[in-house]
Residue frames relative to the residue before (quaternion, step in Angstrom):
aa qw qx qy qz dx dy dz
X 1.0000 0.0000 0.0000 0.0000 0.00 0.00 0.00
X 0.4857 -0.6392 0.5101 0.3086 3.48 -1.18 0.60
X 0.5749 -0.5746 0.4503 0.3696 3.55 -1.26 0.40
X 0.7984 0.0484 -0.0029 0.6001 3.58 1.08 -0.74
X 0.1853 -0.7583 0.6147 0.1132 3.54 -1.24 0.55
X 0.3390 -0.7376 0.5522 0.1899 3.57 -1.08 0.77
X 0.0730 -0.8141 0.5762 0.0002 3.58 -0.52 1.21
X 0.2059 0.8280 -0.5000 0.1486 3.59 1.18 0.50
X 0.7864 0.3156 -0.1683 0.5037 3.61 0.84 -0.91
X 0.4269 0.7281 -0.4515 0.2897 3.59 1.23 0.17
X 0.3014 -0.7230 0.5930 0.1866 3.54 -1.27 0.51
X 0.3765 -0.7404 0.5132 0.2160 3.57 -0.61 1.15
X 0.8408 0.1740 -0.1464 0.4912 3.58 -0.92 0.95
X 0.2763 0.8099 -0.4851 0.1797 3.58 1.24 0.27
X 0.7871 0.3069 -0.1517 0.5131 3.60 0.95 -0.82
X 0.4284 0.7059 -0.4619 0.3237 3.62 1.26 0.12
X 0.0288 -0.7847 0.6189 -0.0187 3.56 -0.89 1.00
X 0.2480 -0.8139 0.5032 0.1511 3.62 -0.04 1.24
X 0.6749 0.4932 -0.3049 0.4565 3.62 1.10 -0.52
X 0.4591 0.6993 -0.4417 0.3241 3.59 1.25 -0.13
X 0.3335 -0.7336 0.5599 0.1927 3.56 -1.04 0.81
X 0.3386 -0.7369 0.5501 0.1991 3.54 -0.85 0.98
X 0.1431 -0.7701 0.6181 0.0661 3.55 -0.88 0.97
X 0.4049 -0.7244 0.4874 0.2716 3.59 -0.56 1.08
X 0.5185 -0.6555 0.4444 0.3225 3.57 -0.99 0.72
X 0.3160 -0.6933 0.6056 0.2294 3.51 -1.29 0.35
X 0.3022 -0.7442 0.5591 0.2055 3.56 -1.17 0.39
X 0.4435 -0.6773 0.5181 0.2760 3.54 -1.23 0.40
X 0.0069 -0.7480 0.6616 0.0531 3.52 -1.14 0.62
X 0.7872 -0.3395 0.2111 0.4696 3.58 -1.23 -0.17
X 0.7328 0.4190 -0.2398 0.4795 3.60 1.10 -0.60
X 0.7105 -0.4106 0.2673 0.5051 3.62 1.21 -0.15
X 0.7887 -0.2866 0.2261 0.4947 3.56 -1.15 -0.64
X 0.1235 -0.7682 0.6259 0.0530 3.53 -1.08 0.86
X 0.4370 -0.6874 0.5007 0.2929 3.64 -0.72 0.96
X 0.6366 -0.5649 0.3690 0.3735 3.57 -1.11 0.71
X 0.6480 0.5261 -0.3330 0.4386 3.61 0.86 -0.89
X 0.6647 0.4872 -0.3046 0.4775 3.57 0.99 -0.79
X 0.6305 0.5299 -0.3330 0.4590 3.60 1.00 -0.76
X 0.6457 0.5088 -0.3157 0.4737 3.59 1.02 -0.82
X 0.6503 0.5147 -0.3161 0.4606 3.58 0.93 -0.89
X 0.6465 0.5146 -0.3155 0.4666 3.59 0.98 -0.81
X 0.6613 0.5037 -0.3037 0.4656 3.58 0.96 -0.88
X 0.6541 0.5058 -0.3168 0.4647 3.59 0.99 -0.81
X 0.6415 0.5153 -0.3243 0.4666 3.60 0.99 -0.79
X 0.6496 0.5107 -0.3085 0.4712 3.56 0.98 -0.84
X 0.6426 0.5174 -0.3190 0.4665 3.59 0.99 -0.84
X 0.6403 0.5188 -0.3297 0.4607 3.61 0.98 -0.81
X 0.6303 0.5382 -0.3394 0.4448 3.60 0.98 -0.78
X 0.7536 0.4140 -0.2147 0.4632 3.57 0.90 -0.91
X 0.7607 0.3593 -0.2074 0.4993 3.59 1.17 -0.34
X 0.3668 0.7442 -0.4885 0.2702 3.60 1.25 0.11
X 0.8541 0.1133 -0.1164 0.4941 3.55 -1.03 0.89
X 0.5860 0.5091 -0.3982 0.4887 3.60 1.14 0.56
X 0.2709 -0.8257 0.4664 0.1654 3.61 0.05 1.26
X 0.6083 0.5785 -0.3595 0.4074 3.62 1.10 -0.55
X 0.6774 0.5057 -0.2964 0.4443 3.61 1.22 -0.26
X 0.4635 0.6758 -0.4609 0.3407 3.60 1.21 0.14
X 0.6312 -0.5197 0.4107 0.4035 3.56 -1.26 0.37
X 0.6399 0.5328 -0.3244 0.4488 3.58 0.98 -0.84
X 0.6542 0.4981 -0.3127 0.4755 3.58 0.98 -0.81
X 0.6250 0.5375 -0.3335 0.4574 3.57 1.01 -0.80
X 0.6835 0.4821 -0.2879 0.4664 3.58 0.86 -0.98
X 0.6301 0.5245 -0.3349 0.4645 3.60 1.01 -0.76
X 0.6504 0.5050 -0.3154 0.4717 3.60 0.99 -0.79
X 0.6372 0.5230 -0.3243 0.4640 3.58 1.01 -0.81
X 0.6492 0.5065 -0.3195 0.4689 3.58 0.97 -0.86
X 0.6537 0.5106 -0.3112 0.4638 3.58 0.95 -0.86
X 0.6618 0.5112 -0.3019 0.4578 3.57 0.96 -0.87
X 0.7134 0.4463 -0.2606 0.4733 3.59 1.03 -0.77
X 0.5151 -0.6676 0.4087 0.3492 3.59 1.24 -0.21
X 0.3807 0.7291 -0.4885 0.2913 3.61 1.18 0.31
């Protein structure tokens, strides 16, 4: 990369397309592409397996710890 670039003749927003639809990315695993929704569901199931019956891992416990750490 260069240390500096000259954008003197550039046009701001030249490639911006407000009507463009955003498609969430997919990730690869051993079997191929996995849709984002499926990847999230898998991650949530895995998290439940590792945090079941551990009250310190709940969202409420996390937020309470953050409040305590910040002095609220």
